[in-house]
N, C-alpha and C positions, 0 to 999 in steps of 0.2 A: 619581648622581639617576636618569640613564636606564634603567641595570639594574634600578633598584628599581622603577621604572617599570613597566618590560616585565613584572617577576615579578607587580608587583600588579594588573597586568591580567590575567596569565594566572590567578593566583587568583581573578581574579572570572569569568572566560569560564569556568574549572573548575565554581566555584560554582553560577553559571547554567545550567549543562549539567547538573549534579544534580539541581537543581531543577526543571529542565524536563523529565528523565527521569522523575522521580518523580510530577510534575504528569501526566504521560503515560501514568502506570501505571495501568491500566482495573481499576476496582473492582465487583467484581460480587459477587452472592448467589444461591443456589441457588433455583430455583423446581422444585417437586415438581408443580405441576398444568399442564396447558397446553390449548388452545382459544381460541377467540376471546373468549369473556367473560372469560378469565384475563386476556388478554395484554390487554384493553380498560380491566382495573381498575387493572393496573401502571402503562399509559399516563397514563391518570388521574391515578395518584399521581406522576407525572413519572421514571417509569423506565421503561427501553426492553428488552422481550425478547430474548435473545441465547441464540445457540447456541454451542457449540464443540465441534469433531470433532478426530480424531486423522486425519492423511492417509492412513493404512490404510484405515480406518472409509471414507474416500470412493473407494476404488479397488478396482477387480475381482480385484485379486491381493494382499490385503492382505501375503503375506509378502515383497512387493518395498520394505517401508519399513524403515529403519535407527530408527525411532523406537523407545525402549525404555516407552513407554506401551501398553496394554492395548490390541487390536485394536478391541475394542467398547466405547471409549471417549467416552461423550457426554457432555456437560455442558449442560443446559438454566437459564439463568440470565436476570438482570435486571441491566443496567446503569443510572447516573444518567443522565439524560439531557442535564443541565446540563453535566455532565463531559464527554461525548460531541461535544456542540455543539462545547465550547470547543475539543478536540481537533481536530475537524475545521475550526474557522476559524484555528485554529494553523498545521496540518498541510497545508491545502488538499484539496478533495475528489479531483481527478485522480491524486493523491499517497498517498491513505492507503492504497490497497487493493494498493499496492507498498511497505509501512511494515511494520515487526514492530512489536508493541506489549508490554511486561511486561503481564500480566495477573494477577490476586490474587484469588482466591475466598475471601470470607469467610463465617464462620457465619451470619451475619446482616446488618441495617442496624447501622451501627456498632459492629459486634464485632471485638475484637482477636483474633479466632481464625482462623486461617488453614489452610484446606480444601485448598487446592491452588496453585501458580503456575507460572507458565513463561512464553514469548513466544507472542505469536499473530500471528496473520496476516489482516484480514480478506479475505475470499473473496466471491463472488458468490452468491446464493440457488440460483440454479436457470438454466436455459435460461431459464425464463417471464420469472425476473426478473434479468437480466444486469448486475447492479450489484450491488456489495456492500453499500451502504446502500439498504434499501427502504425507500421514500417514499411518502406518501399523496399522490396524483396531483393532489388540488384542494387541498390545504392545505400541502402540502411536510413534512409532520409526518413524523419519524423513527419506522418502524414497527420493523423489526425488523433485527438484524446478526446474521451469522453468520462466526466464526473458525474457522481450521484452528490447530492448534498446531503452533509452528514451533521446536521440537526442535532442538540443533546438532546438525549430521550429517543431519538430515532433507532430502529435497531436493522443492522445490515448484515448480509450475507456477505463475510468475507474468506478469502481462501488465504490461509497464515501460514508463510514459508518454514519448514523448521528447518532449522540450523543444529546440526550435531557438535556438542563440546565434550573434551577429557578424554579425545583419543589417543592423546599422548602418553597419559596414566591407565588406560584400558588393559586390564590383564589379559583379557582371551587375544587382544591383539599383540601386546607382547609376547604372547605364546606360537604367534606364527597366524592367528585369525585374522578373517578379513570382516568389515563394518559392511553389512548388506542394508543399504536405506531403502525402506519398502515403501515408505511414504515421504516423500519431499514436501508435502502441504498438508493442513487439515480445515477443515470447513467449518467453521463457528458463525452462529448468529451473535451478533455483537451491539452492545448498545455503541453509537457513536463515539461517547466519550471514554469508551475503555476498549477499543481496538487493539491489539499488540501489532506491532510491525513484525513482530518474529516471536517462535517459540523455541527457546532451547530445551534440550535435550541432553542430559547429562549422561555420559557412555562410561564415565570414566572406573564404576565398580561392575561391568559386565565382564565373565569369561567367558570364555567360547559356550557355545548354546544356547547361551540368555538372550532373553527378549526384553523390550519396552513395549506396551501397549498403549492403546489411545486413552484408556482408562487411568494409566500411572501418570497422565500428564494433569499439572497442576496449573489453574489458569484462575482469574477473576470469577467470584461467584456471578457475576452475571452473564458470564458468556456459557453458551448452549452448543454443547458439540454436536454436528448435524450429519451422524451417521448412525444407521440400524445397528451396528455390532461394534461395541466398543471395545472387544476381546482382540480387533484385529492389530498387528503388532506394527509397529512404526519401524523399527529397527530388530535388527538380530546380529549377533557376531557369530559368525559361522566357521569351521575349520576349514582350513585351506586343502583343496583337492591337489593332491601332489601325484595323481595320476595322469 
């Protein structure tokens, strides 16, 4: 009986994973025109303007990429606002920009014609817009999305969120100290197939004065930390100043 239950439970989890991945497959259609008026019309129709680049398109030295896609490949798209909002609600915004998603570009709204597909990673729009989800500052509505193709073997620079765990068991916190979160993200050069959505830092054994350094973090061997000084601390349990 217990063996059957484990098998049935495993089947349900696998089906749920397939459904979730299917739901997180971003559906998009091409847009031939661009400009503020066109974008405003798309948003009024419940769609979000988006663009997807190859990594080579964003680099000053295109030959350094191993992607098989043409260097100049750039797609102007629109996506469904309801689907993007549902994905953001499910994945949560801090992890959205470190999570790859399947993307399907269809011939038109409701079309079964598949023009192109692959995995994409949300990226920052620009230095002036340092978020991968560009929102209206007053209304909070999503204005634009920017993606990069995350083909297998492609290396991408990713700001991976840091999540601190084990605070409830931390000796230093139990003694009245507080956790100083020095770094909330770490930048890695990652193969597209090994991008971590987050990095967990366990603080359950830290006493007052203890620190966790960048060099202490264990990640997949293919990831390269993009920091000139790996001895920089990520967090520290500091004594509470009662003055």
